[in-house]
N, C-alpha and C positions, 0 to 999 in steps of 0.2 A: 697305337701308332708308334713306330720306332723312330727315334731322333738321335742325332749325335751332337754332343755338347763339346765345344771348344772351351777348355778350362785353363785357368791360370792361378797359380799360388805364388805370391811374391816371396814368401819365406817358408820353407818346408818345416821349420821349427816353431814359428810363431803365428801362422795364419792358416786360413782354410781356403779351399778352392773357390774361385769365383767363375761363374758361367759367363763367358764372353759373348757367345752366340750359339744358336741352335741351327741344325742343318738336317735335311732329309737324307743325306748321303755321307758316308765316311770321307769320301774324297773332298766334299765341300767343307767339312769340318777341318780336315787337315790343311786344306788350302787357306782357310780363314785363319787358322792358327799361325801359319807362316806369315800372313799379312800382319797379324797382331804382333808377332815377334819383331818384325821389321820396324814397326811403329813404336815399339817400347823404348823410351829414352834411357832408362836405367837398366843395366844388366847386373845380375847377381849370380854367384855360384850356388846359391841356395834356393833359387826360384824353380818352379816346376810348371811345365806346359804339358797338357795332356788332352786327349780326346776320349770321351766316355760315352758309351752307348746307353741310352735311356729309353724307357717305355712310357708313353703317355697313355694311361688307361681310361681317362675321361675325355670323350670327344669334345666336350665343351672347352677343355683347356686349349685345344687347338684354335678355337674361335677367339678366345681371349688373347692368345699369342698373336694372332693375325690382326687384331684391332689395336695393338699398342701404338701410341702416338709416334708417328714418323719423326726421325731426328733426335729421339731421346738417347740413342746410342748409334755408333757407326754400324751401318748395314752394308753388306757387299752383295752385288748381284753375281750370278753365275759368270757373266761375262768379265766382271772385274777380277774374279778368282781364276779365270782361265779354264773353267770347266763347262761342259755342255750337258744340260738336262740331268735326268736322274741316273 
């Protein structure tokens, strides 16, 4: 299964990428990235925002992802992101 990860790195010199959210479409990941950028209180010339395509090869991983506890991180619906469907 192909997914798109919205990723953030606070400092390109001293940190690694963090996955902010996973999406089934590139458009969904890009829209979420813009939402995350808008909510970021601190701006830095050395931060990095990116969308990366990933392949989930184990179908069980999708089941684990879908059963994560709601509310543990900010989740956006397609409607909130202004996109429709896949």
